[in-house]
C-alpha positions as CSV (number, residue, x, y, z in Angstrom):
1,L,0.0,0.0,0.0
2,S,2.7,2.4,0.7
3,A,4.0,1.8,-2.9
4,L,0.7,3.0,-4.2
5,R,1.1,6.3,-2.4
6,A,4.5,7.0,-4.1
7,V,2.7,6.8,-7.6
8,P,2.5,10.4,-9.1
9,K,-1.0,11.8,-9.1
10,E,-0.8,12.7,-12.7
11,L,0.9,10.1,-15.0
12,P,1.7,11.4,-18.4
13,E,-0.6,10.2,-21.3
14,V,1.9,9.5,-24.2
15,K,1.0,8.7,-27.9
16,I,3.6,7.6,-30.4
17,Y,3.1,8.3,-34.1
18,D,5.4,6.2,-36.7
19,G,5.8,7.1,-40.5
20,V,4.8,10.1,-42.7
21,D,1.1,9.5,-42.6
22,A,0.9,9.1,-38.8
23,V,3.1,12.2,-38.2
24,S,0.8,14.1,-40.6
25,Q,-2.2,13.2,-38.6
26,L,-0.4,13.9,-35.5
27,Y,0.2,17.5,-36.4
28,R,-3.5,17.8,-37.5
29,D,-4.8,16.4,-34.2
30,F,-2.2,18.3,-32.1
31,F,-3.3,21.8,-33.2
32,T,-7.0,21.1,-32.9
33,T,-7.7,19.2,-29.8
34,E,-6.7,22.0,-27.3
35,K,-10.1,23.3,-26.2
36,D,-8.8,26.6,-24.5
37,K,-8.7,29.1,-27.5
38,R,-6.5,31.3,-25.4
39,S,-3.6,28.8,-25.3
40,E,-0.5,29.8,-27.2
41,I,1.4,27.6,-29.5
42,M,5.3,27.5,-28.9
43,Q,7.5,25.8,-31.4
44,L,11.1,25.0,-32.1
45,S,11.6,23.8,-35.5
46,N,14.3,22.8,-38.3
47,L,12.4,24.0,-41.4
48,E,14.4,22.2,-43.8
49,E,13.9,18.8,-42.1
50,L,10.0,19.6,-41.6
51,S,9.7,20.4,-45.3
52,L,11.6,17.4,-46.3
53,I,8.9,15.1,-44.5
54,L,5.9,17.1,-44.8
55,T,6.0,18.1,-48.4
56,G,3.5,20.3,-50.4
57,R,-0.1,19.4,-49.5
58,A,0.7,17.8,-46.1
59,L,2.5,20.9,-45.1
60,A,-0.1,23.2,-46.3
61,R,-2.8,21.2,-44.5
62,V,-0.9,21.4,-41.1
63,N,-0.5,25.2,-41.7
64,S,-4.2,25.6,-42.5
65,E,-5.2,23.7,-39.5
66,Q,-3.0,25.8,-37.3
67,A,-4.4,29.0,-38.9
68,R,-8.1,27.9,-38.8
69,V,-7.8,27.4,-34.9
70,Q,-6.7,31.1,-34.8
71,R,-4.2,30.8,-31.9
72,R,-1.4,33.0,-31.4
73,S,1.7,31.2,-31.9
74,R,5.5,31.8,-31.6
75,L,8.0,30.0,-33.6
76,L,11.8,29.7,-33.0
77,Y,13.3,28.1,-36.2
78,T,16.5,27.3,-38.1
79,S,16.9,27.5,-41.8
80,D,19.8,27.4,-44.1
81,K,18.2,30.3,-45.9
82,G,18.2,32.6,-42.9
83,A,15.3,34.6,-41.6
84,I,12.5,33.6,-44.1
85,Y,9.3,33.8,-42.0
86,Q,9.1,37.3,-40.8
87,G,7.2,38.6,-43.7
88,E,4.5,35.9,-43.4
89,D,3.8,36.3,-39.7
90,R,1.4,39.2,-40.2
91,N,-1.0,36.9,-42.0
92,K,-0.8,33.9,-39.5
93,A,-1.2,35.5,-35.9
94,R,2.4,34.2,-35.7
95,E,5.6,35.8,-34.3
96,S,8.8,34.0,-35.4
97,R,12.4,34.4,-34.8
98,F,15.3,32.7,-36.5
99,V,18.2,31.3,-34.8
100,P,21.4,30.5,-36.6
101,P,21.7,26.6,-37.2
102,D,25.3,26.6,-36.8
103,K,25.2,28.0,-33.3
104,Y,21.9,26.4,-32.3
105,P,21.2,23.3,-34.4
106,I,17.6,22.2,-33.9
107,S,16.8,18.7,-35.1
108,G,13.2,17.9,-35.9
109,E,10.4,19.8,-33.9
110,V,9.1,20.5,-30.5
111,A,5.7,22.3,-29.9
112,I,4.0,23.1,-26.7
113,L,0.1,23.7,-26.5
114,G,-1.8,23.9,-23.3
115,Q,-0.9,20.7,-21.4
116,S,0.6,18.9,-24.4
117,V,4.1,18.6,-25.8
118,L,4.8,17.4,-29.2
119,M,8.1,16.1,-30.2
120,V,9.0,14.8,-33.8
121,S,12.3,13.4,-35.2
122,F,12.6,13.7,-38.9
123,V,15.2,10.9,-39.2
124,Q,16.0,9.7,-42.8
125,S,12.6,9.2,-44.5
126,R,10.8,7.9,-41.6
127,P,9.6,10.3,-39.0
128,V,8.4,9.5,-35.5
129,G,6.2,11.8,-33.3
130,V,5.4,11.7,-29.5
131,V,2.7,13.6,-27.8
132,I,2.8,13.7,-24.2
133,R,0.0,15.2,-22.1
134,N,1.2,16.4,-18.8
135,T,0.8,19.6,-17.0
136,E,4.2,19.7,-15.3
137,M,6.1,18.7,-18.4
138,A,4.4,21.2,-20.5
139,S,4.8,24.0,-18.0
140,T,8.6,23.2,-17.8
141,L,9.2,23.2,-21.5
142,K,7.2,26.4,-21.7
143,T,9.8,28.0,-19.4
144,V,12.6,26.8,-21.5
145,F,11.1,28.2,-24.7
146,E,10.6,31.4,-22.8
147,M,14.4,31.6,-22.1
148,A,15.3,30.6,-25.8
149,W,12.7,33.2,-27.0
150,D,14.3,36.1,-24.9
151,L,17.9,34.7,-26.1
152,S,16.8,34.8,-29.6
153,A,16.0,38.4,-29.8
154,S,19.5,39.5,-30.6
155,F,19.6,37.4,-33.7
156,N,16.4,39.2,-35.1
157,E,17.4,42.7,-34.7
158,N,16.8,44.7,-37.8
């Protein structure tokens, strides 16, 4: 009985998505399941890796789902092409900041929304994604994102 008391009150809910189709579904589900419309999406992403896996229509669907729910979002991203998103932000209720990939290499993507954390690895041609629903984990990653966001300002001064 004493061992039962040591069990955490809130165990994380974890779902794993394997393959291109499953990861595409993961993105559609992730951005539409949070009920609180005031929740902000926080993302860290490698744009080259993302566009290699979610090509054309799949990436457009993910972006349209994210835009459809009309949530404010902030994106920290790496790109070999530099700061490419700033002109698009006005149309998407998004604020983005570029971070240099040579200094801060981001692999895959991490997104935080409400009590959920999405992590995707774009290894080779078979992406794998995980969604973890846990208040404490999401809160801690939001804090890490805020620190990274604050530090990224120096790379985006015009």
